[in-house]
N, C-alpha and C positions, 0 to 999 in steps of 0.2 A: 504493500499497499502507500508504504514511503516514497517508494522511487518510483513508480506512477504516480504520485502527487510529484516529486523532485523531479518529473520528467519534463510533466505539463509545465512546469514553472518554468524549465531550460526553453522549451519549445515558443511561450509566451514573450519571456525575455529575447531570446533566439528573432523570432518573427519583429518584436517590434523595434530592435538596433538593428533590424534589415532594413526596415521602411521609414527607420532617419534617416540610414543613410541613402538610400533612392531618394529622400526629398530635398538632401538637402547637398548630394551629385547632383539633381534635377534641377535647382537653384543655381550651383557652380554653371552649367550650362545654361541656363537661360543669360546667366550674368557673363558669359564669352561670345553669345549672340545676339547682344543687347549691340541694336545698330543707331542709333539714333545719338548715342554720346558714349565716350570714351574718355574716363579720368577718373576727378574726383568721384562720381557715383559708385561707379564699378569697387575704385580702392576702399571708399566706407560701408559697401554690400558687401564682401567682400572679409573683411574683421569682423561684423556681426556677424555671417555664417559661418564663418569660424568658431566664433568666443559661444553661437551656438549649440552648435555637432558637441562640440567639449561638456558641454552641459547634461547636453541631452544625453548620449551618452554611458556619461558618472552620472545619472539617474537611472537608464536604466539595468546596468550594471549587479547582479546577483548577491548583493551586499546587502550585511546587515544597519537599521539608518542609523547606529552612530557613528558608523565607519565611514557611510558617505555623505552622512554631516561633518567630517573629519575634512577628509578629502575635499567636500564641497570649500570647505573657510580654506584650504590649503590654497585653491584656485584662487579664492579672493584677495588671503596677501599674496599669492605673486603677482596678480593684473594689479594689486594698488601698490606693487612696491618698484612691479616696472612702470608704471602709470607717475608718480615719483621718481625717481631715475632720470625719464628721460624728460622730465617734464618742460628741463627747456632745449628741448633738441626735436624729435618726434610731435609731444604735442603743440609746445611752440608752433612749431613750426604750421603744423596743421590748425589750427586756430587761427594761424596768420593768412594761413590760404582761403581760410570762409571767411576771415576777413572783405582780402584783397578782393573776393570774387561779391562780397553784398557791394564793396564802394565802388567796383567794376570803372576803376581811374582807368584803368588801361586795356588793350581787347588784343588775341593772334594777331601778326604785323602789326600792331604801333612799336614805332621806334622810342625806344625810351632810353635815358642815361641814371645807370645805378652806381655815385663816385667814377671806376676810372670803366666802369664795366657801359661800355657804348654799343649798341645794338637793334636786331629787330625780333619783337617777341617770337619766338615759333611753337610754344608748351608753353602750357595752364595747370600745373597738377596741385596736390590737398597739399603735398610737400616741401614745392619748389615750381620756382619759375621758368625757362629755359630761351633763351636770348641767343641770337647769330649775329658773331660780329663781327666787321669790316672787312674782316682776313679771314671771314666764310666760317671759323671755327663756332662751335657750342658751347654756350660755356652756361654751367647750371648757377644757380642762385636760390638759398635756399628761400622760401616767403620769411621767416623773421628776418631777415634783413633788408626785404622789400619796405616792413612796414616800421622797423623802427630808423634807416636813409629815408632822406630824401628821393624821391625818382621824377625824372625829369620826361615828360611824356609830349610830344613830339604831335602837334595839334594835328588829324588828319586833314583836317579844310583847309594846312598849310604852313609853315614857318620861316622863321629870318632866318635868310644866312645872311653871314658879311664878313667881311673882311679885314686887313688890319695893313696897313700903309708907314712907313716917316718921309717924311720929305722933309726939304732943305728952308729954314726961313727966306729964302731968296725966290719961291715960290711962288703966287699971289693968291692967298688963300681961295677967292671967288673962281679963281681956274684953277685949281685943285681941285674944288667943289666941283664946280660943273663937268670937266674930267671922269674922275669917280661914280658921276651920277648918271651920266654918259657908259661907261663900262659896265653897271650894271642892268642898265637895260636894256644892252646887246647882249648881255646875257639873261634875258629873258630873268627876269628879276622883273615882279610889282610893284610900283609905287618907290622909287627907293630913296634914303636919302642920305647923308655924309652927317655925323658928328666930332667931335673935335673932343681926340681922347686924353691931350694931354703934352703940356710947350714943356719941350726939356729943352736942355742944353742945348742945343746943337742944331738938333730937328723938331716938327711936330708932328703929333701920335692921330693920324686919320681913321673915323673906321666905317667905311660906305654897308649898308644893309637895303633889303631889299627881301620882300614876300615870293616863298615859292608856293606854286602850287599843290602841285604834286610833289608831294612830300618821301616820297618812295624813293625819288632822284638825287636830294639831300648831298647825296657825296660826291655827283659828276656837278652841282649844281656850283659848288664851291670850288674844286674844283678852275670849271669856268668861268665865277666869275674869278678868279685871281689871271688867271689867263688874258682875261677881255681887260680885267686893270693893266695889268704889265705892255700889250699895245697898244691901249690909248694913250697910257700915257708917255712909251715914245714915241709914240705914231705924233704925239702934241710939242716936241724937244723936252720935255723933264725926267731928267735922269732919277732914277730910285739906288741913291749912293749916297751914304751916311757921311756927311761930313767932318762925322772921327775919319772916313778915310781919304781924307783933301788933310787930316792933323798929321797924320803919320808917316806920308809918301807926298812928294814934293811934285803935281803933276800938269799945274800951269791953269790953263783954261781948258782943259779937254776932260769933254762931256765921256761916260763910261755908257752907253744906251748898243744895245747888238745892231747889225747894219740894216735896213728890211732889204731883201732883196724886192717882194712888192708887195706894192701900198695898200691893193682891195682883198679882199680875208678868201685867202682857200678855203675849196670845200672838204669840209671832214665827216673824215666815213664816220655812218650812226653809232654811234656803245651805247651800251648799256649794261657797264659793271656787274649794278644793282640788280641786276638779270643774275648774277654770276654770281655775286659776292650772298644774297639773300639768299637762297634756293630756296632751301628751307621752306625760309619765314614767309618765303611769299605762298607754294605749295600750301602752307597751314594753315594761310590768311582764304584761299580758295577753297581749301578743305571748311573751313566755319560758315563762310558762307553756301553751299552748297547745302553741308546740313539745317540752315535755316532755314533753305530754300524745301528742303525736303519735309522740314514738321508745318511749314505753311501747309501743304498741300496734302499728308496726312492728318491737320485737321481738315482741310474741307472732303477726305477722301468720309470722313465719320460724320459732316455736316450733311454730307449726301447720302447717307449711308439713310439718316434718320428722316431725311426730306422722302426716299425711299420709301419708307414705313407706313412715314405718316401719307402717302400717296393717296389719293381716293380713283380719279380718273386712270384708263388703262394707259391711253396716249400718253400721258403723263407719268406714267409710273417706265411707264417705257424707255425718252426718252431719258430721265436720272440716271436709272442704267446705264444707257450707254455713253452719260456724262462719267460714268462712277469707275466702271471700262474705261477710256480714256484717260481718268486720272489715274485705275492703278498703272498700266501700262507706263504711262508718266513715272510714278513715285519707282518701278521696277529699272527704268533707266537710272534714274535719278541715285536713285542704291548702284546702283551696279556703278554710275559714274565716285559715288564716295567711295565706294570699295577701291578701284585704282587707287585713289588720291593715295588711300590708309598704306597701302603697299607701294607707290615712289614714295610716301616719304620715310615709312619704316626702313624702305632699303631692301639689297634681297637676305633672305635666311641665310646661314650659314650651319654649320653643325655644333656646331656653342649655340643655337637657341632651339633646340627642337630638341 
């Protein structure tokens, strides 16, 4: 009789354990098949599933209640100790990640600068933010750093591009301002203006600024502004040489201006270095746009299904069903595009990834 009771109890525990494990595996399967979003929500869900699985297995063990209580107490102590020891790192970064998403001061694809780190945001995770720098490398910044340091975000509608140059006191201030504004306009900057930053012992420091409406080309715009400043000043006979150079070496009235072979502007090849430098960040920004579009289509599909159920006339129902089929086809094509873009961002798989 005792053996029969023990066997039935064992079978019941085994069946319950199989059921719980199946539920956990099913939840994990749904988690990795979650197509609409990848990042913070998945990481939080995986943590909760793991904790739930451990507690469920302990509760199903065929042991005494006192021993089960001791095990659960031990698990509680371990979790509490882990949270306490990692509060300044893991938990701190996680809370900072929630705060960053709540404030939403920058998006994937935005240019940001944190201390000496400058680049485009390519990923926003639960514990970190990844940016792609101007040398095309990826830098991972902990979220805790982003909430304790000032973050400079380049506004998506446009940013100011500026450059400085020192010129001698022998050059007219009004002439310099006119030439620098002309250089900024040739560099395709909007509403340029010039400030006098400093009156030095031997030279005047000028700064020219202008609005760049296409933020993605900020690196090229800075280089183009410097190029136009050189060409414009030299074409007007203004030498960009500090008077200190004159004091350390006697050169008479010689001006150090490169001889130009042609005065007219030479045609240049259309080069877009930002496309190569910030390739991952650019792909990540496009992926976010696709995900947003996918969410809108899915919301429209849900709304159309509701209209189909509530439609009274047969013709109206058929028209709505046809619209629904078109939307589902469109949804599938966007899903495929999203999957391709995610694979491109992740890169080719290696043996270590399997």
